[in-house]
N, C-alpha and C positions, 0 to 999 in steps of 0.2 A: 504495500499499500506507500502512495507517495502523501511525503508530507499534504498536497497541495489536499488526495482524494480524502486525507486525516483530521484535517485546518473546515473542511467542508463536511464529512460525518457531525464535528464536535460543533458545527453551525448548526446542524439540524434538531442536533439533541437535543443540543442547545432550546430551541426555537417549539422545538415538539412539548418541551415540558415546562416552558411560558406562555406557549396556549394553554395548557392542561392547567396552569396555577389560575390562567386571566377566566377559564372557565369553571375553574372550580372558586375566584373567588365571585366569580359574577352571581353563577347559581346560590350559592351564599347570602350576596345581598339582596338575588332576586325571593330566595325567602324570608328575610328578615323582614322586606317592604313587606313582600306579600302578610302577613302575620303582626304587623305593624298597622297596614287600616283596617284592619279586620279587630286586634285586641282591643276590648270596654265592654259593658253591656249592651244585648239589644234584644227589645219583644217582641214579639211573631203580631205584627197586626193585620194579617190576610192570608189566607190560604187555599188553593183553590185545585181541584184533582179532576183528572182528564173526562171531558162531558161525553167526550165519543165510547167509554169505554162500560165492556157491554155484562163485566163482571161483578156482582158489589164490592161496595172499595170502604173497609172499616173508615176512613179514613175521610171527613166529610169535611164538602162545603167550609169556609171562615171554622172552621172547626171546634166549639167553644171549649172543648179541652185542650185545647192547641194557642188558640187566640188568645191575648194578654201575657203568654209565659215570657219570662225573661231567662236569655241564655244565655251565662259569661262567656267570654272568648278568652282566655290567659296563653303565656306565652308555654306553661308548665303545666295545664288543664284547663276542660271545657264540661261547662256544668250548665245544673237545668232542670227541673224538675218538671215535666212533661208531662202524657203518662205514666212513663216512665221516668226513672231517675236518668240522666245524663252522664254519664263520671268516665270522661275521656281522658288521659294522662300520660306527658309527651307527646303532645298531638304535631305531626310534622303538616305547615303549610306550606303547597308544593302548586304557586304560579304558576299558570299552564299557559302558552301563546292567543293572544287576542283571538277572540272570533264573536256571531253573534250571535245572541239568546237562543234565536232558534236554534243555527248548529247545536248551541250548548245541548238544545232541548231535546234536540235528534238523537246524538252523543247518549243524553240520559234514558230518554224512554222509548227510542228504537219505531220501528217503522209499528206502525199497528197491518193486524189480520187483514181488517176491512177499511174500505174510504170513506175521510179521509187517508189513508196512507200514512205520510206525511204531518206528525206534531207540531203546534206551529206554539210563538209565545200566545196568542190570539186566543187560546182552548185552556189556558190557563189566568186568563184576565188578567195578561199583562202585553196586549198587542202595543203598544206604547213603546216597548222597550224590545221588539223583537227583531230591529236590525241594528239595535244601536249593536257597537262592539264592547263585550265584555271581558273581564281578564277571569279566568275561574280557576278560582283554585280549591286544586285538592287537596281534604285532613283528613291525615289517616290517625290515627289509638294505638299507640304503642304497648294500651292496655283499655280494655274497655270499648265504647264505641257509642258513634258521635246518629250517622244516619244511614240509605243504602249504598250501596256504588248503581252503578246505571247498569245500560249495554254497554255502552264501549267510552264510559269514562271513569270514573270511582265516584266515591263521592264528595259535592264541590257545594261553594259556596261565591257569589261573587256579587261586589258593589254595584248598584248601580247608577247613587252619587253616592256622596261624601259622608248619607245616612241612613241610604237607604240599599237594600241587599238582600239578594234572592239565593234558596235555600233547596236542593231536593229533597225530596222528603220520601215513604212509604207512600203505598198502593202509585205511585208515579204522580203524586202530587209535589206541589209547589210552596210552601214560605215566602210571605214577604216581609222580614227586620226594619226593624225601624233603630236607629240606634237613641238607646234610653240616654238625652241627657242633663246634667250636673241641674239638681231643683225644678227636674218633672215629676209632676205629682197629677196620679192619678183620679178619677172620680169617681166615684161608684154609680153604682141606677139609678140613687137618690138623690136628695140636697143634703148638702154636710151642713147645712145651716138653717135647719130645720129642728125642730124640737126631737132629741131620740134617744132613746132604748141603747142601754151599757153595750149591747151587738154592732148597730148600728157609730156609737161613739168610734170602738173600736178598730170597726173599717174603714171610719174616713179616716181614722190617722196608721192605716199602713195601705201602703201603693199594692205591697202583697194579695192583702186581701180585698182592696175595691178591684184589683182586676177580675178576683176570680169570683167576685159581688156582680159585679159584669157578663161573664160568663155563662152565673147561674141563671140572670137574667135573659140574656139567648139565648141560648139551649132550653130554657122554658116558652118562650116567642115562637122561636121554631116549631116544637111537638106545636103549640098552640095554633099554631100559621096551617098548619098538614093536616090537622086534624077540621079544620076549618074550609081547607081546599078539598080536603075526603068527603066528607059531609058536610055541606053549609045546613041544613035540615037537623045533623041530627046533637040537637039542644045541649043535651042530656053530659054529649060526653066531652063537648067543650067544660059546663058548668063541672064536670068533676075532673076536669084537668083542672079547676083555678081550685076546686075545694081542696086538692093533690098537694099543692103549692103554698095556700093558707096554713097547711096541716106541716107541713116542711117548715116555715118561718115561725111556726110557733115551735118546734122543738128545736133547729138551728138558736130561737133565744134565751131558748133553756141554758146553752153556753155562758151569760153576760159576758164579761169578760176576757173569758182567759180564749185567748186567742187561735190556740191548738184546737182547740174545739170545733173552733169558728169553721178555720177553716178548715179541716177534715171531712166535716158538714157540709160544705159546698162544694169540695172535691168526688165527695159522693156522689153527689144532687146532681153532678157538672155530667159522672158519670151513667147515673142512669137514667139521667134525662136523653145527653145523645143515644143511646142500648135504642131509645123508643123513637128517632127521628134515621128518614133515609139520604 
């Protein structure tokens, strides 16, 4: 080997090493940027399922078991109190190449067997974002679980704006989350300025309880609306639904100022009502 070829070989090795180091550095920076953009608390504000699905879906449109819940994203863990507690330890955030939301949904939901075969953002109340470029961030837990993987892309979330994010979920559904800002206050289903009993005062003092109170009301109104749509003439069924809610409220009020008791009662009521709706 000549001195010239030795020199070229050294230069090539050096160039290759520099390139590898640069790519590793860029990858590390990308991962750091990806996690930095979503670190914090995010509240689920809406959720949509596939309108063209032909099978029964457990996850419902604007499901009250999910809407209102807060997910905490940190560099060391992701946690949240949904139907089952989220406990994702040592999450890895990996930014993917930019793509439109429509492309991300197709990679996640996959083609349908029947027409329209191609799912798009508009099917999930996200039509205005369909052609928007997003950067999906894959989230993998070293221990625990966050959400399901898609057909051709792992569990992901992506910013739609600085304070709005979309995330795929079970049953081919998608959640929209809003960043929880400092000083944000959740308003329950009733006025906190009125004359309140001990339970209502406790709810007004807690964003978490206030959000669950809204979920109970939404779930109950959905059940009532569905019954009225099924058979508007069945006044007895409507009266029974209202009577059952009054009975539950009386039982809940026995909790007095016990926040844990109130929350347990409301979570159980949301699950009960959700099991009776489509």
